[in-house]
C-alpha positions in Angstrom: 23.8 -3.9 16.8 20.3 -3.4 15.5 18.1 -6.4 15.9 15.1 -5.3 13.9 11.4 -5.3 15.1 10.4 -8.9 14.6 7.6 -9.8 16.9 8.2 -6.7 19.1 5.0 -4.9 18.0 1.5 -6.2 17.5 -1.6 -4.8 15.9 -4.2 -4.1 18.5 -6.9 -2.9 16.2 -7.6 -1.5 12.7 -10.3 0.4 10.8 -11.0 1.4 7.2 -13.6 3.6 5.7 -15.5 2.8 2.6 -13.4 4.0 -0.4 -15.0 5.8 -3.3 -16.5 9.1 -4.4 -17.4 10.2 -0.9 -18.8 13.6 -1.9 -20.9 13.8 1.3 -17.9 13.4 3.6 -15.1 15.7 4.7 -11.6 14.3 5.4 -12.5 14.5 9.1 -15.6 12.4 8.5 -13.5 9.7 6.9 -10.9 9.8 9.6 -13.6 9.4 12.3 -15.1 6.4 10.3 -11.7 4.6 10.2 -10.8 5.6 13.7 -14.0 4.4 15.3 -13.7 1.0 13.8 -10.1 0.7 14.9 -10.9 1.8 18.5 -13.8 -0.7 18.7 -11.6 -3.4 17.3 -8.9 -2.6 19.8 -11.3 -2.4 22.7 -9.6 0.6 24.3 -10.4 4.2 25.1 -8.8 7.4 23.8 -7.1 7.9 27.1 -5.0 4.8 26.5 -3.4 6.2 23.3 0.2 7.5 23.8 1.0 9.1 20.5 -0.4 9.4 16.9 1.0 9.8 13.3 -1.1 11.4 10.6 -0.5 10.7 6.9 -2.0 13.0 4.2 -0.5 14.1 0.9 -2.5 17.3 0.2 -2.2 20.6 2.1 -5.8 21.5 2.7 -7.0 18.9 5.2 -8.8 20.5 8.1 -7.1 23.5 9.8 -3.6 23.1 8.6 -0.6 21.1 7.6 0.4 19.8 11.0 -1.0 17.2 13.3 -3.9 19.3 14.5 -6.5 18.2 11.9 -6.3 14.7 13.4 -6.2 15.7 17.0 -9.3 18.0 16.5 -11.3 15.6 14.4 -10.8 12.7 16.7 -10.8 14.7 19.9 -7.6 13.0 20.9 -6.5 13.5 24.6 -3.8 16.1 23.9 -1.2 13.5 22.8 1.5 14.3 20.3 0.3 14.1 16.7 2.9 14.3 13.9 1.9 14.7 10.3 4.1 12.7 7.9 4.2 12.7 4.0 6.4 10.6 1.8 4.8 10.6 -1.6 2.4 7.7 -1.9 4.2 5.8 0.8 3.1 8.2 3.4 0.6 5.8 5.1 3.4 3.3 5.5 5.6 6.0 6.9 3.0 6.7 9.6 2.9 3.0 10.5 6.7 2.9 10.7 6.7 5.8 13.1 4.0 4.3 15.3 5.7 0.9 15.3 9.1 2.3 16.1 7.7 4.3 19.0 6.2 1.2 20.5 9.3 -0.9 19.8 11.5 1.7 21.4 9.4 1.9 24.6 8.5 5.6 23.9 4.8 4.8 24.4 2.7 1.7 25.1 0.0 2.2 22.4 0.3 4.3 19.2 -2.1 5.3 16.5 -1.5 5.9 12.7 -4.2 7.3 10.5 -4.1 8.1 6.8 -6.7 10.1 4.8 -7.2 11.7 1.4 -10.0 13.5 -0.4 -8.8 13.3 -4.0 -12.2 13.7 -5.6 -12.5 17.2 -4.2 -9.4 18.5 -5.9 -11.0 18.6 -9.4 -8.3 16.6 -11.1 -9.0 13.6 -13.2 -6.0 11.8 -11.8 -3.5 12.5 -8.9 -3.0 16.2 -8.3 0.4 17.5 -9.4 2.4 18.4 -6.3 4.8 21.0 -7.9 6.4 24.4 -7.1 4.4 26.1 -9.8 5.7 27.9 -12.8 9.3 28.0 -11.4 9.8 24.2 -11.6 12.8 23.5 -13.9 11.7 22.2 -17.3 14.2 19.4 -17.2 12.8 18.0 -13.9 11.2 14.5 -14.3 7.7 15.7 -13.8 5.7 13.8 -16.4 2.2 12.6 -15.1 2.1 9.2 -13.4 0.7 7.2 -16.4 3.6 8.5 -18.6 6.2 7.5 -16.0 4.9 4.0 -15.6 4.2 3.5 -19.3 8.0 4.0 -19.7 8.5 1.3 -17.1 6.4 -1.0 -19.3 8.3 -0.2 -22.4 11.6 -0.7 -20.8 10.6 -4.0 -19.3 9.2 -5.2 -22.7 12.4 -4.3 -24.4 14.8 -5.8 -21.8 13.1 -9.2 -21.8 12.1 -9.3 -25.5 8.4 -9.7 -24.7 5.8 -9.5 -27.5 3.7 -6.4 -27.0 0.4 -8.4 -27.3 1.6 -10.8 -24.7 2.5 -8.1 -22.2 -0.9 -6.4 -22.8 -2.6 -9.7 -22.0 -0.6 -10.1 -18.8 -1.4 -6.6 -17.7 -5.1 -7.2 -18.5 -5.0 -10.4 -16.3 -3.6 -8.3 -13.4 -6.6 -6.0 -13.6 -9.1 -8.8 -14.2 -7.9 -10.6 -11.1 -8.2 -7.5 -8.9 -11.7 -6.7 -10.1 -12.8 -10.3 -9.5 -11.5 -10.0 -5.9 -13.1 -6.6 -5.3 -16.5 -7.9 -6.2 -16.4 -9.6 -2.7 -15.2 -6.5 -0.8 -17.9 -4.1 0.3 -15.3 -1.3 1.1 -13.8 -1.3 -2.4 -14.7 1.6 -4.8 -14.9 -0.4 -8.1 -16.8 -3.7 -7.6 -17.6 -4.9 -11.1 -15.9 -7.9 -12.8 -14.2 -7.1 -16.1 -13.2 -9.2 -19.1 -10.0 -9.5 -21.1 -11.9 -8.1 -24.1 -12.8 -5.0 -22.2 -9.2 -4.4 -21.1 -7.7 -4.8 -24.5 -10.3 -2.7 -26.2 -10.1 0.1 -23.6 -8.9 3.6 -24.6 -5.2 4.1 -24.3 -4.1 6.5 -21.5 -0.3 6.3 -22.1 0.8 3.5 -24.4 0.9 0.7 -23.6 -1.3 1.5 -20.6 -5.1 1.5 -21.2 -7.9 2.7 -19.0 -8.2 -0.6 -17.1 -4.4 -0.6 -16.4 -4.8 2.4 -14.2 -6.0 2.5 -10.6 -9.0 4.7 -9.7 -9.1 8.0 -8.0 -10.9 7.8 -4.6 -11.5 9.2 -1.2 -10.8 7.1 1.9 -9.1 6.7 5.2 -7.6 3.9 7.3 -6.3 3.5 10.8 -4.1 1.2 12.8 -3.4 0.9 16.5 -0.2 -0.9 17.7 1.2 -2.0 21.0 3.5 -4.6 22.4 2.4 -8.3 22.4 2.4 -8.4 26.2 0.0 -5.5 26.4 -2.2 -6.9 23.7 -2.4 -10.2 25.5 -3.2 -8.3 28.8 -6.1 -6.7 27.0 -7.4 -10.2 26.1 -6.2 -10.3 22.5 -5.5 -13.7 20.9 -4.1 -14.8 17.5 -1.8 -11.7 17.5 -0.7 -10.2 14.2 2.9 -9.0 14.7 5.3 -7.1 12.6 8.1 -9.2 11.2 9.9 -6.6 9.2 9.5 -2.9 8.2 12.0 -1.4 5.7 12.0 1.9 3.8 14.4 2.6 0.9 14.7 6.1 -0.7 16.2 6.8 -4.1 19.6 8.5 -3.9 19.8 9.6 -7.5 21.5 6.6 -9.0 18.6 5.7 -11.3 18.5 9.2 -12.8 22.3 9.7 -13.1 23.6 6.2 -14.0 23.7 4.4 -17.3 23.5 1.1 -15.4 19.7 1.4 -14.7 17.7 0.5 -17.8 14.3 1.6 -16.4 12.8 -2.0 -16.5 12.5 -2.5 -12.7 12.3 -0.5 -9.5 15.8 -0.5 -7.8 14.6 0.6 -4.4 12.0 -2.2 -4.2 14.7 -4.9 -4.7 16.8 -3.4 -2.0 13.9 -3.1 0.5 12.8 -6.6 -0.3 16.2 -8.1 0.5 16.4 -6.2 3.8 12.9 -7.0 4.8 13.4 -10.8 4.2 16.6 -10.7 6.2 14.9 -8.8 9.1 11.9 -11.3 9.1 14.1 -14.3 8.8 12.6 -15.5 5.4 15.3 -17.1 3.3 12.8 -18.0 0.5 9.9 -15.6 0.0 8.1 -18.0 -2.4 7.6 -20.4 0.4 7.6 -17.9 3.3 5.1 -15.4 2.1 1.4 -16.4 2.0 -0.1 -13.3 0.3 0.8 -9.8 -0.8 -0.7 -6.3 -1.1 1.5 -4.4 -3.6 1.3 -0.9 -5.0 -0.6 -1.5 -8.1 -1.0 2.1 -9.2 -0.8 0.6 -12.7 -1.1 -3.1 -13.8 2.5 -3.0 -15.0 3.7 -1.9 -11.6 2.2 -5.0 -10.0 3.6 -7.3 -12.6 7.1 -6.0 -12.3 6.9 -5.9 -8.5 6.5 -9.6 -8.5 10.0 -9.8 -9.9 11.4 -7.0 -7.6 10.1 -9.0 -4.6 11.7 -12.3 -5.8 8.2 -13.9 -6.2 8.9 -14.4 -9.9 12.1 -15.0 -11.9 13.4 -12.0 -13.9 11.4 -11.8 -17.1 9.1 -14.5 -15.7 6.2 -12.5 -14.2 4.3 -12.5 -17.5 4.1 -16.2 -17.5 3.3 -16.4 -13.8 0.6 -13.8 -14.0 -1.1 -15.6 -17.0 -0.7 -18.9 -15.2 -2.7 -17.5 -12.3 0.1 -17.7 -9.7 -1.2 -14.5 -8.0 -4.9 -15.1 -8.4 -7.0 -15.7 -5.3 -6.5 -19.5 -5.7 -2.9 -19.2 -6.9 0.4 -20.0 -5.1 0.8 -16.4 -3.6 -2.5 -14.4 -3.9 -2.0 -10.7 -4.6 -4.6 -7.9 -4.0 -7.1 -10.2 -2.5 -9.2 -7.2 -1.5 -9.0 -5.5 -5.0 -5.9 -3.5 -4.4 -5.3 0.1 -5.5 -6.9 -0.9 -8.8 -10.3 -1.2 -7.2 -10.0 0.8 -4.0 -8.4 3.7 -5.8 -5.4 5.5 -4.3 -6.2 8.2 -1.7 -2.5 8.8 -1.3 -2.2 9.2 2.5 -4.4 6.2 3.3 -3.2 3.6 0.9 -0.4 2.1 2.9 -2.5 1.6 5.9 -5.4 0.2 3.8 -3.1 -2.4 2.4 -2.2 -3.5 6.0 -5.9 -3.7 6.9 -6.5 -6.5 4.5 -3.4 -8.5 5.6 -4.7 -8.1 9.3 -8.1 -9.3 8.4 -6.8 -12.2 6.5 -4.4 -13.4 9.2 -7.2 -13.2 11.8 -9.5 -15.2 9.5 -12.0 -12.2 9.4 -12.0 -11.5 5.6 -15.5 -13.0 5.0 -16.2 -14.4 1.6 -12.7 -13.5 0.3 -10.9 -15.3 3.2 -7.8 -17.3 2.1 -7.2 -20.7 3.6 -4.7 -20.5 6.6 -2.4 -17.6 5.7 0.5 -17.1 8.1 2.4 -14.1 6.6 1.6 -11.1 4.5 3.8 -8.6 2.6 2.8 -5.0 2.0 4.7 -3.1 -0.7 4.0 0.6 -0.9 5.8 2.7 -3.6 5.8 6.5 -3.5 7.0 8.5 -6.5 8.0 7.1 -9.9 10.3 4.3 -11.0 13.3 6.6 -11.4 12.8 8.6 -8.1 10.9 7.1 -5.3 10.4 5.8 -1.7 9.7 2.1 -1.3 8.3 0.7 2.0 8.0 -3.1 2.6 6.3 -4.4 5.7 5.9 -8.1 6.6 3.3 -9.1 9.1 2.3 -12.5 10.4 0.8 -14.5 13.2 2.9 -14.3 16.3 5.5 -17.1 16.3 5.1 -17.8 12.6 
């Protein structure tokens, strides 16, 4: 009988590059930036790494599509490097592989690195990963803003929410994240914004305006994991351990069933239930200190609060406007600025989210530090509401 991974794997070190328009850097430069910080934080040498996983969404990183770009860029000691990609949840997938390898005893210390150079693609938004002109016209291949605009419309219709009220709530999501990012030197967008700016911004895909959409950035992040015993043997204290790690993949029900009305993310609800059970958290509203969620759009964050059970169904609009998820709210969300202000270098985002939770739990988040957090939840969504991969990780101080 599976017992889960609670407290079996600890974070030994983490690193994160500056996110933004990094025109002067190659993907390899960004990987090295994140890796060097992680290794210094871990206090180990490359020879102590047992295996590595490499997350990137695009095909043109370094010398090919396998693990060699990471191995060559970091001059890893001929360990196994595996490239993973799972839509926007690729970074979380790399973490999962590294964590499972350590939990299984396959290696003592494992590395996960994610990177993306989206600004170099020439696209204004996320590049379209398609099979070219042969893709069937019926395939659900609308651009991301259109897909998530449909989520907003369906949510509004299901709960009978006035359009102006939903727009104000979405604006508050973005205002909160921008206010948090002002305090984060690694964020891409570090300017506070107002409700007036949000509501008057150009529409991208109704009802989503410009400030409802996350940025497009370059960036990398890295995590090194090991067992708690090894971490303590290396002199580490106040260990941050994994409490749960769940991944749920759509099986077609959303697209082929009349039961799903498009107003929520089905996979996120399943992943949340499983993660809480694995972590032993009966009530997430009292058991979760803070969250990093996949806020590709403001509506995604708002609805995710309900999918995670942190708001009642149809209640997230009120909770958001009441400040429940602000930095001084009951469960702060995106305390580092989130995807909204970091941007979304696809392969790196899942690991970047974990980086903030790690810093917060160790009391190392500088001026944005929260008072005494004990657990953090990371929600990483890949794909679109109707067809996706959802990863939920819960981390916390050892014994919490």
